[in-house]
C-alpha positions in Angstrom: 25.0 35.5 -24.1 22.9 36.8 -21.1 23.0 33.7 -19.7 26.8 34.0 -20.2 26.9 37.0 -18.4 25.8 36.3 -15.6 28.1 32.9 -15.2 31.3 35.1 -15.4 30.2 37.7 -12.7 29.7 35.0 -10.6 33.6 33.8 -11.3 34.1 37.2 -10.5 32.6 37.2 -7.1 34.3 33.3 -6.3 37.4 34.8 -7.2 37.1 37.8 -4.8 36.1 35.9 -1.4 38.5 33.0 -2.5 40.8 36.0 -1.8 39.0 37.4 1.0 38.6 34.1 2.9 41.8 31.5 1.1 40.9 27.9 1.2 42.8 26.2 4.6 45.1 23.3 3.9 43.9 19.9 3.1 44.6 16.2 3.1 46.2 15.0 -0.1 45.3 11.8 0.7 42.1 11.9 -0.9 42.6 13.7 -4.4 43.2 11.3 -7.9 46.0 12.3 -8.9 49.6 10.2 -8.5 51.2 12.6 -5.1 55.1 11.9 -6.8 55.9 15.5 -5.3 54.2 18.2 -3.1 53.0 21.7 -4.8 51.0 24.6 -4.6 48.8 22.7 -7.5 48.0 19.9 -5.5 47.9 21.8 -2.5 45.0 23.6 -4.6 43.2 20.1 -6.3 43.4 19.2 -2.5 41.0 22.7 -0.9 38.7 22.0 -3.6 37.8 18.9 -3.7 37.3 18.7 -0.2 35.1 22.0 -0.3 30.8 20.8 0.3 29.6 19.5 -2.5 26.5 22.4 -2.2 29.0 24.9 -2.0 27.9 28.0 -4.3 31.0 27.3 -6.3 30.4 24.0 -7.1 26.6 25.3 -8.0 28.6 27.4 -10.4 30.5 25.1 -12.1 27.2 22.5 -12.2 25.5 25.3 -13.8 28.4 26.1 -16.7 28.3 22.8 -17.7 23.5 23.1 -18.2 24.7 26.1 -19.7 27.0 24.1 -22.2 24.1 21.5 -22.4 22.0 24.2 -23.6 24.0 26.2 -26.0 24.1 23.5 -28.6 21.0 24.2 -30.1 20.4 27.3 -30.1 21.7 29.9 -33.2 25.0 30.9 -33.3 26.0 29.2 -31.1 29.4 28.4 -31.7 30.5 32.3 -31.4 28.7 32.7 -28.2 30.4 29.5 -26.8 34.4 30.8 -28.6 33.5 33.9 -26.3 32.5 32.3 -23.0 36.1 30.2 -23.7 38.7 33.1 -24.8 36.1 35.4 -21.3 37.7 32.2 -19.4 41.0 31.9 -20.8 42.1 35.5 -20.2 40.4 35.5 -16.6 42.7 32.4 -16.6 45.8 34.1 -18.3 45.5 37.3 -16.7 45.4 36.3 -13.1 49.2 35.7 -12.7 49.7 39.1 -13.3 47.6 40.5 -9.9 50.1 40.7 -6.8 47.3 40.1 -4.5 47.3 37.2 -6.0 50.7 36.4 -4.8 49.9 37.1 -1.0 48.9 33.8 0.8 48.0 33.9 4.5 50.1 30.8 6.3 48.4 27.7 6.9 46.2 27.8 3.6 46.4 27.2 -0.2 48.1 29.5 -2.5 44.8 32.3 -4.1 46.5 32.1 -7.3 45.9 28.0 -7.7 43.4 27.6 -6.1 42.0 30.8 -8.7 43.8 28.5 -11.5 41.9 25.0 -10.9 38.5 26.9 -11.0 38.8 28.3 -14.1 40.5 25.4 -15.6 37.7 23.5 -14.3 35.4 26.1 -15.7 36.9 24.9 -18.8 36.3 22.1 -18.6 33.0 21.8 -17.7 32.2 24.0 -21.6 33.7 20.4 -22.8 30.3 18.9 -22.6 29.3 18.1 -25.6 32.2 16.5 -29.1 31.5 19.7 -31.4 32.1 21.9 -28.8 34.9 19.5 -26.8 36.5 20.5 -29.8 35.9 24.5 -30.6 37.4 24.1 -26.4 40.4 23.0 -28.0 41.0 24.7 -31.1 39.8 28.3 -29.5 42.8 27.2 -26.7 44.9 26.0 -29.1 44.7 30.3 -31.1 44.7 31.8 -27.6 47.5 30.0 -26.7 49.3 30.6 -29.8 49.0 34.7 -29.7 50.2 35.0 -26.2 53.4 32.6 -26.8 54.1 35.2 -30.0 54.0 38.3 -27.3 55.9 36.4 -24.4 52.9 35.5 -21.6 52.5 32.4 -21.6 52.4 30.9 -18.0 53.6 27.6 -16.9 50.8 26.6 -14.7 47.8 27.4 -17.4 50.3 25.1 -20.5 50.3 22.4 -18.2 47.4 23.0 -16.0 45.7 22.6 -20.0 47.3 19.3 -20.6 46.4 17.6 -17.2 42.7 19.0 -17.6 42.9 16.8 -20.9 41.2 20.6 -22.8 43.4 19.6 -26.1 44.4 17.0 -27.2 48.2 16.0 -26.2 49.4 14.7 -29.9 48.6 19.1 -30.8 50.2 20.7 -28.0 52.5 18.6 -28.9 53.0 20.2 -32.3 52.2 23.5 -31.5 55.2 23.6 -28.6 57.9 22.0 -31.5 56.5 25.5 -33.5 57.9 27.1 -30.9 61.2 25.8 -30.5 61.2 25.5 -34.4 64.5 27.5 -35.3 63.4 31.5 -36.6 66.5 32.8 -36.9 69.6 32.1 -38.7 72.4 30.4 -36.9 76.4 30.8 -38.5 76.3 29.8 -41.5 72.8 29.4 -42.2 72.5 27.0 -40.0 69.1 27.2 -38.2 68.7 28.0 -34.3 66.2 26.6 -32.0 64.0 29.3 -30.1 66.3 29.2 -27.1 63.4 31.5 -24.4 60.8 28.9 -26.4 62.8 25.7 -25.7 62.9 26.6 -22.6 59.8 27.3 -21.9 59.0 23.3 -23.2 61.2 22.0 -21.4 59.2 22.8 -18.4 56.4 22.3 -19.0 57.2 18.5 -19.9 59.1 18.3 -16.6 56.1 19.3 -14.8 53.7 17.3 -16.5 56.1 14.6 -16.8 59.0 14.5 -14.3 56.9 16.3 -11.5 53.0 15.9 -11.9 53.9 12.7 -14.2 50.1 13.4 -15.3 52.1 12.3 -19.1 55.1 10.4 -20.4 57.6 12.0 -22.1 57.0 9.5 -25.3 53.4 11.8 -25.9 55.4 14.6 -26.9 57.2 13.0 -29.8 57.9 15.9 -31.9 59.2 18.1 -28.7 61.1 15.8 -27.7 63.0 14.7 -30.9 63.9 18.4 -30.7 65.4 18.2 -27.2 67.0 15.5 -28.3 68.8 17.2 -30.8 70.5 19.8 -28.1 71.2 17.4 -25.6 72.9 15.2 -28.1 74.5 18.6 -28.9 75.7 19.4 -25.5 77.8 16.5 -25.3 79.2 17.5 -28.8 80.7 20.2 -27.7 84.0 20.8 -26.9 85.4 23.5 -23.9 86.6 26.0 -26.6 82.9 25.9 -28.1 81.2 26.0 -24.7 82.4 29.3 -23.7 82.2 30.7 -27.3 78.3 30.2 -26.7 76.5 32.9 -24.7 75.1 31.8 -21.0 71.7 31.4 -22.3 72.1 28.7 -24.8 74.5 26.6 -23.3 72.1 26.4 -20.1 69.3 25.5 -22.2 71.6 22.6 -24.1 72.4 21.8 -20.5 68.8 21.6 -19.5 67.5 19.4 -22.2 71.2 17.1 -21.4 69.5 16.5 -18.3 66.1 16.3 -19.5 66.4 13.5 -21.7 68.3 11.4 -18.9 65.6 11.2 -17.2 
């Protein structure tokens, strides 16, 4: 626990340093990601890829892996590990609510996205063994479900967790389909889709499948079924039915239709 606290202190120090001295833009040619677009996330990955192997940040990340390896045979290791994951995830999620994270000088990489990559990498380094990898996945699923119910989900967090394979895609598919599933009766007693959740899920799938292309649409079978139904519903609507719908719901159906077409 003491070592875990020291690691978190080092992470806080690295984050402060990245704010004070943002990383410069780097070439995207050498990163191990399919480059179908250029965005803040890919620029952050490229900038971190190019830092020296003896940089203090890299040393801390290697220390995270050693800590997890040494922890596995200690008493109470699961509770200690789970608490560490929760702390890192909380640090990751709270970055998006800090105004100072939105301020980046010209010709520098978004500080928010660099810090996001660092903390996602920290979570990845924690999953050093199959038991810890499963515990990491289970803990993150619980955290994501809690955040969704409170309306605090962030697109870059969910897409990043998928990109790093921190949770099995089938598990996230089931989880996101539950978010979209109807939670209130509609006209005639029919169940309606959760519009805000469905809108968020479509954004996640667009990021993963169409922009970064780290996944295929077929990876999200349960979500795909729900989105396809919404697209088919959009195509069946006549003018009068469209006018009777809320603008938010009509926009969702249109987005679902566009996503299915792509």
